[in-house]
N, C-alpha and C positions, 0 to 999 in steps of 0.2 A: 213366937216366930213372926207374926204378922206385926207391920209398923203401919199405922194409918198415916195416910197421906191426906193433905187438904186439897181442895179444888184447885188452888192457887199453885200448889206443887206439880199437880197433874198437866196443868196448862204450860208448864216450862217444858214438858217433854214434847219435842218435835217428831211425831212419828208419821211418816209420810209413805206413800205407795211409789214404787219404783219399778221399772222394768230391767231386768237383766240383759245386758247387750254383749257381755263377754265373760267367760269363765275359764279360768287357766289352772292348770296344776300348780301347787305351792310347795315345791320339795324341801324348801328352806324352814318351813314350819316345823314346830316339834311334834305336833299331833296332825294327822293328815287334815289337810284344808284346800280350799280353792281360793284362788284370788278372784274376785267378782268386780266388774264395771257394770255401775247400776245408772240407769238414766231417771232422774227425778224431775224431768221437765225443766221449762225455761226459768223459772224461779229460782230453783236450787241448783240445776244442772247435773253434770255427770259426778258421781263419787265412786270411790273405790273401797272395798271391804274384804276382809278375810273371813271365811266362814268354815267351820268344821261341819259340813254336811255331805262328806263323801260316802257315808254308808248308806245314804238313800237315793242320792242324786248323782246322776252322770253330768258331765260338763255339757253335753249336748242338749239334755232334757232341761237344763236351766235357761239356756239362750230364750228369750221372749217371755219368760215366767215373771209374773208381777209378784213382788214380795213387799213386806212391810220392814221398815227400819227407822232406827233413831238417827236423825241427822244433825242433831245439835250437841254431840258429845265432843270433846275435844279429840283431835287426830291422836292416833295410837300407833307407835312404831312396833311392829311385828316382824322381827328379824330384819330383812332387807325391803320391807314393804311398809308403807304407810297406810293405815287403815282410816278412812275418812267417815265412816258411819257403822253403825251396829245392825246387823240384820237380824231379825227377830224370829224365833221359832220355839217350839215346845220341845224340851229337852226329856227324852226316855231314858230307859236303861242303857248303859254302856254308852252314853253320849249319841243315842239315836235322835236325831234333831229333825223335826217336821216344820219346814217354813210355814210362817203366817202368810197367806196369800188373801187376795179377793176373790170371792166366787164369780164375779162378773168382770170384764175388762172395764177399768176405770182410766181417767187422765192421770198420766204421771204427775206425782208431786202433790195430789190431794192428801190433805191432813186427816190423820186418824183422830177421832174424838168421841 
């Protein structure tokens, strides 16, 4: 089940910290999801993402939350929405997702390594 990566492989993945600045319902999604707008700082800027995190989080609770996302995947069309990054979280039973966050406030755009 495990496939080993090289250090070079890992270095290709751009995981960054960003702050959610907007969270909206996404009624066109096949599974319950939010449309997120995330600020990754001046180098990367604002990115959008769709996230199936409605079981655990309200839209209001997401505003201002710092999360971890992969920012160098190709854009992905999800219904009528273009997702520009992949928000990371642990996936539990029945798709119960807990977002990966920073335990202290840090600068938006910092790389995870």
